[in-house]
C-alpha positions in Angstrom: -3.5 12.7 0.0 -0.6 10.7 -0.1 0.3 8.6 -3.2 0.0 5.0 -2.7 3.0 2.6 -3.9 2.9 -0.8 -3.7 6.5 -2.6 -3.3 6.6 -6.2 -4.1 10.8 -7.9 -3.4 12.2 -10.6 -4.4 15.0 -12.7 -6.1 13.5 -12.1 -9.9 15.7 -15.4 -10.4 14.0 -15.7 -12.7 9.9 -13.5 -12.5 7.4 -15.7 -13.4 3.7 -15.7 -14.4 2.9 -15.6 -10.4 4.9 -12.7 -9.5 3.1 -10.6 -12.3 -0.1 -11.6 -11.0 0.1 -10.7 -7.1 1.5 -7.3 -8.4 -1.7 -6.9 -10.4 -4.1 -8.3 -7.6 -2.4 -5.7 -5.0 -2.8 -2.7 -7.3 -6.4 -3.6 -8.2 -7.8 -5.0 -4.9 -5.2 -1.5 -3.0 -6.0 1.0 -5.8 -2.3 1.6 -6.0 -0.6 4.3 -8.2 1.7 1.6 -8.8 3.7 -1.5 -8.0 7.6 -1.6 -7.8 9.2 -4.5 -8.5 12.5 -4.4 -6.3 14.9 -7.3 -7.3 17.3 -8.2 -4.4 21.0 -8.5 -4.9 21.7 -10.4 -2.6 19.1 -12.6 -0.1 20.9 -13.1 3.2 18.2 -16.0 3.7 18.2 -17.6 0.6 20.7 -19.2 -1.2 22.7 -17.9 -4.3 21.6 -16.3 -6.8 21.7 -18.4 -10.2 21.4 -15.1 -12.7 23.1 -12.3 -12.3 21.7 -8.8 -11.5 21.7 -7.9 -15.0 20.3 -10.5 -16.4 17.5 -10.5 -13.6 16.8 -6.7 -14.3 16.7 -7.5 -18.3 13.7 -10.4 -17.6 12.1 -8.2 -15.5 12.5 -5.6 -17.9 11.0 -7.5 -20.3 8.5 -8.8 -18.1 6.7 -5.7 -17.5 6.6 -4.2 -21.1 2.9 -4.8 -20.8 2.1 -4.2 -17.7 2.3 0.0 -17.3 1.1 0.0 -13.6 4.5 -1.9 -13.0 7.9 -0.6 -13.0 11.5 -1.9 -11.7 13.0 -0.4 -8.7 17.1 -1.1 -9.0 17.8 0.1 -5.7 19.1 -3.3 -4.3 21.1 -4.3 -6.5 22.8 -0.7 -7.1 23.5 -0.5 -3.2 24.7 -4.4 -3.6 25.6 -6.9 -0.4 23.3 -8.4 1.2 20.0 -7.2 0.9 17.6 -5.9 4.0 14.0 -4.8 3.3 14.4 -2.1 6.4 17.6 -0.2 4.4 15.4 -0.4 1.4 12.5 1.1 3.1 14.7 3.9 4.8 16.1 4.9 1.3 12.9 5.0 -0.3 11.5 9.2 -0.9 8.8 10.4 1.8 6.0 11.3 0.3 4.3 8.0 -0.8 2.4 5.2 1.6 4.3 2.4 0.9 2.3 -0.9 1.4 4.9 -4.2 1.1 3.7 -6.7 -0.5 4.4 -10.4 0.6 3.2 -14.6 0.5 2.0 -15.9 3.5 5.3 -17.9 3.3 7.1 -15.3 3.7 4.9 -14.1 6.8 6.0 -16.9 8.9 9.7 -16.0 9.4 8.8 -12.1 9.2 9.8 -11.9 12.8 13.3 -12.7 11.8 13.8 -10.0 9.3 16.2 -7.2 10.4 14.5 -4.3 12.2 10.9 -6.1 11.5 9.4 -3.4 13.9 10.0 -0.5 12.1 9.7 -2.3 8.8 5.5 -2.1 10.2 6.1 1.9 10.8 7.3 2.6 7.7 4.8 0.2 5.2 2.0 -1.7 5.4 2.2 -5.3 4.9 -0.3 -6.5 2.1 -0.1 -10.4 2.2 -1.0 -13.5 -0.4 -2.0 -16.6 0.2 0.6 -18.9 -1.3 1.0 -23.3 -2.1 1.7 -25.1 1.0 1.5 -21.9 3.2 -1.2 -20.5 6.2 -1.9 -16.7 5.7 -1.9 -16.0 9.7 0.6 -13.7 11.2 3.4 -14.4 14.3 1.5 -14.0 17.6 4.7 -11.0 17.9 3.7 -9.7 14.9 0.1 -9.2 15.5 0.3 -8.0 19.5 2.9 -5.3 17.7 0.4 -4.2 14.3 -2.6 -4.3 17.1 -0.1 -1.7 19.7 0.7 1.1 16.9 -2.8 0.6 15.5 -2.3 -1.2 11.9 -3.7 -4.3 10.2 -2.3 -6.9 8.1 -3.9 -6.6 4.7 -5.0 -10.0 2.9 -5.3 -9.6 -0.7 -7.7 -11.6 -2.5 -4.9 -13.8 -4.5 -5.5 -17.4 -5.8 -2.4 -19.5 -4.3 -0.8 -20.3 -7.9 1.8 -23.2 -7.6 4.6 -21.8 -9.4 7.8 -20.8 -8.0 11.5 -20.0 -9.7 12.9 -23.0 -8.1 10.3 -25.5 -10.5 11.3 -23.1 -13.2 15.0 -23.4 -12.5 14.5 -27.2 -12.2 13.1 -27.5 -15.3 14.5 -25.1 -17.7 18.0 -27.4 -15.9 16.4 -30.8 -17.4 15.3 -29.2 -20.7 11.0 -29.5 -19.5 8.4 -26.9 -20.6 7.9 -23.9 -18.5 4.3 -22.8 -20.5 2.5 -21.3 -18.6 5.1 -20.4 -16.3 7.2 -17.3 -17.8 6.0 -14.6 -20.1 7.4 -16.1 -23.9 9.5 -12.7 -24.1 11.1 -13.7 -20.6 11.4 -17.9 -22.2 13.2 -16.6 -25.0 15.6 -13.9 -23.6 16.5 -16.8 -21.2 17.7 -19.4 -23.7 19.5 -16.4 -26.1 21.6 -16.3 -23.0 21.9 -19.6 -21.7 20.3 -19.4 -18.2 19.8 -21.3 -15.8 21.5 -25.1 -17.7 21.8 -27.7 -15.6 26.1 -27.9 -14.7 28.0 -29.9 -18.0 29.3 -33.4 -16.2 
């Protein structure tokens, strides 16, 4: 029987408690052997990242120390350039049964992803609710999944109003990030002077 492996990609700029909660929910619900966190080198559909790949990897390492079912896969940072999910899936070793974990906000524009039809053949899609987004697959995706005999997996996960954008804004203005970040990650951010507002 194939090993079931979860894949959670993202900017992780910075990694926060909702990321960890989502990975845990997928791990438990899908009975996964583990979940790999895959930080993007340069997400092509987003603005430039605020922290370097090295800092984001360091924060991930800190955040997962108490989570034995989580691991870091630096494949996209090592590859460099624009990060495309299809390239990552094609580079992963054959054998495991892969589950790509995403939020409802990403599902809305999934059919704009490069080679999205191929993504659905290489991994099952497991989707969680996100604040302000409707958990509904685009018509093209629904039709395609039906044609290849796959279903969209809905993860039981309470929407958490935590975002990396909100955290960066709070850090830049000196506001509290209590309840949003792992305490040790917050300490690392302060030690390294990350996400400070540009000096005027």
